[in-house]
N, C-alpha and C positions, 0 to 999 in steps of 0.2 A: 541400513540393508542389511536386512540377516539371512542366510542362506543354508540354515542348517536344520536340524529336526530337533525337538525340545530333546535334552538329555534326560533318561530314566531315574536318575541321579541328583542332589541335590547341588546346585551350582555352590564351588566354592571359588570367592575372592580372595586373593595374598595380594597385600596392598606392602610396599617397602622401599626402599633408595636403591638406587646405583651405587656400588662399591661400597668399601668400609673402610678403606685403608689411608683416607685423605687425612694429608699431614694437616689441613688448614681447618680441621675437624678438633684437632685437639686445645680443651680451654675453651672449646665452643658446644661440641656433643658430647668428648670425652674427658673427665676430668684430670686437671696433671698431677703427679706424682703418686700414680697406683702401683708403679713399680714393673717386674716385667712380666709377671703373672697376669697381667691386664689382655684380655683377649677382646679387641673391640668387635670381632665377627660372633662372639657367644654373649656379648651385651648387646649387640641389636638382636641376633636370633631370638632374646628373650622378651623381644618388643614386637619381634615383625615374622608373619609366616615367610616371607620372600626377601631376598636380597639379587642385584643382578652380578654378575664377576665380569667386572669391567677389563681385569688383565689378559682376560684371555686374547682380547683384541688385539693388543702388541707384543703376546707372550706365550708361548705353549706350554698347557698347565702342565707339572709333573705328575703322576699317578701319586706317589707319596706325598702330596701336596692337597690332591683333590681328597682323597681318604683323612687326610689331618682335620680338612673341614668338615666331612661330613661328622667326626667323631667331636668338631664343638657343636652341632648345630644338634645334636643328640636329645639332647631335654626336651625340642620343640617339634612331638611326632608330626605336626601339620607342616612344619617346615621344607619349601623347597628351593634351590636354587634357579634363576636363569643364568645363561653365559652368553659373552656377546661371540660369533664366529670371528675368528684370528682373520685379522686386516689383508694378508696375504692371498686369503682366499676373494673375502670380497672388494678390497679397494685394488689391490697392487697383480688379483687374476691370475696367480702363480700357483698351478697348481701341479703337485706331484704324487705321486703314490707313501712316498717316507714323511712327507707333509701331513697327507690325511691322514695316514696310521698315526703318526705323532699326537694329534690335536685329539683324534680318538678315543687313542690309549690313554691320555689324560684324564677326560672326563669319564671314563668308563666308570671307574669306584663309585660316583656320584651317580651315576645311571644304574647299574647295578645295589645299589642301595636305597633306591626309588626317592634321591635326595636332588635329581637333578629334574625339572618342570620341561625345561625345551631351550634351544639355543636358539639364540638370535640372527639371524644373518641382516645387519646394520649396512648399507648400501649407502654410498654417499650421494649429495644431495644432485648430483649431476645422472646419475642413473638414471636413464629416463626407458619408456616401454617402449623397444623397440624389439623385432622380431630377433635379433642376437642377443641382446641382453634376456630376453624371455626362456631362451634356450639355454642358455648359462645357467640362469635360478633353477631352470631343469638338472642341469648338470650339476650341480651344487644338492640339488635333492637327493639324487641316486648317490652322490659319493660317500653322504652323511647318512643313508638310508636308516641307520639303528637310533637317530636322535629325534625326538619330536622337533619339528623346523617353524621357526615362523618369520616372517620376512617386513623388516624394516623398510620400506619405501617411500621417501621424503618427494619425488619429484611427483607434480602434480597430471604427468602423462598415465600415471597406473591408476589412474581414479576412472576407469573406463569399464564395459562388463567383461570385456576377452580377458584383461590384467586377472579380474577377481575370478574369471572361471578358472583360468589358470591354476591358479592358488589352489582354487576348489577340487581341481582333477589330480591334482598332484600332492593333496595334503597336506597344505603350507598354511600354517595360521596367517594373520596379516596384523598388522601392531599398530592400532589406530593413535594416531598421535596430537600432540599439543606441542607446535613447535613453531620459532619467528615465519612469519607470515611474509611473504610476498607472491609476485606472478606464478611464478615456479613452482610454489609451496602447495604439498598435496594439504587438503583444508580438513578441518576436524571432523571423523567421522565415527560409527559405532559398528562396525565390521565386524563380522565373523564366517570365516570359509573355511574352518576346520573344527576339531572339536574343542582346542584353546582358543580361549580368549587372549586377549594382548591389549594394555595400554600403555602407553608410555610417553610422559609429562617433561618436555624438556626444559620448557620457560618459555617465555615470549620476546626474549634480548638474545640478540645473534651472540652466540659461540662458535667453537671448534668446531667444523665442519658443514657451517650454515653459511649460506652465500647473502642473507640480508644484512645490511649494514645500517645503522642511523644513529644518531648523538648519543643513547645510552651507554655506559661502559662495560665493557666486558672484562671481568676481573681475572688477572692468572692465578688466582684460587678457587674458580669455577665457576659456575654459570650462576651469576647474580641476579635471582628472579624468584620472588615468592609467591604463591599463588594466593589469591582474596577468597573469603567466605566464597562468594557469591561464583569465582571461576570455577571452585573446587565443586560447588552444587550443581554446576551446571554439565561437569565431567563426573559427577557421579550418578546423575540420569543418562549418560553413555554406556558407564560401565555397567548398570545396573539391566540395561539393553541387550548387551550383549551378552552378560553372562546368564540370563535366562535360559541361553538354547546352549551355551559351553558346558563342558563335563567340568571344568576349572576356569580360572581366568586370572593373569596377572598385571599387577598395577606397579608400574615401576616409576619414581620420581627421578630425574638427572639432575634438577636445577641444586646442587650442591654446595653453592659458597653461601659460607654463612652458615650452615647446616639445614638450610631452606628445606631439602629434599627430606630430612629427617622428619621435619617440622610439618609440611604437608601432606606426608606418609601416615602420621599418625593421627592429622585432622583427617585425612579421607577415611581414615578404616575406621573412626567415630561416626563420621557420616554415614558410611555403608553399615556399620551393623547396628545404628540407630542408638547408640548408648554415648554416654560423655567420655571426654577422653579418658583413658588409665592414667594421664601424666599431664600436669599440666606443660603447654607449649611455651618455652622460651623466647624471650625478645630478645633482641639485642644488646638491648641497654642492661638487663636483668637475667642473662643467661647462667652465670655464676650460680642464683638460688634456684636452680631449676632442679627438679627429683631428676632429671634426667642424667644428670653427675651422679647419683648415686648408685655407687657398685654393689652388685648381688654378691656378696661371698660366693665361693663353690662351696 
């Protein structure tokens, strides 16, 4: 369901993985032995137009750090980060003026430089659509009014018109999710509630933060799920539906084990742009031969 007027400008779709400082990507996505001058962020910003800042979920970002990140991605003029709102607000529901100011000041260098696409309010799977939770979401919207906000709502109770109307009324984007399915999970959607479109693909095996358990393993080194070509094609259709009416759309892959998020983001980027993949996709057995390992000297 699309609930916005067509944008007068050409839609922009940015694809990329969630995070870049994954130690288990060493030797899988990043080559060994590159030395202290190698920058994982710079390496990925040369290949993608977005990356999700995942560290902001557990720690407050320092303004100096955000400014440094902005400099590292400066070669890609189309690049914009997305960033998770700190869990103190979304999960612990501990709100004070000092913390709100600290979080906002930390990301402001990216916002001021045009490098921050949006802040993602990732709520837990237990966050249901109730009058209390609706009011709490509105409270966060007001506290972080300077940022473009998107809500990641995993519970199926948010799949009602009243919930969608709340996001529209308060100018909050809606994160369309691919996530482990249970009777309480929000199903796949192609919904737009504001000028920003958002799609997040977590993978379909259970992982941290999800309440579905099955007999497939979740590794300690990330969400071990790799999307097939057919699954990516299905999501390409949804992404295109969302982006037709959005000023810009962010597509983030969170299946980080074995570098799956990088692989799938490259594949999705190729599908959306309708061009062959710029770089061959590595396999589990032949990653060492992949051009992903080719470090481009500054």
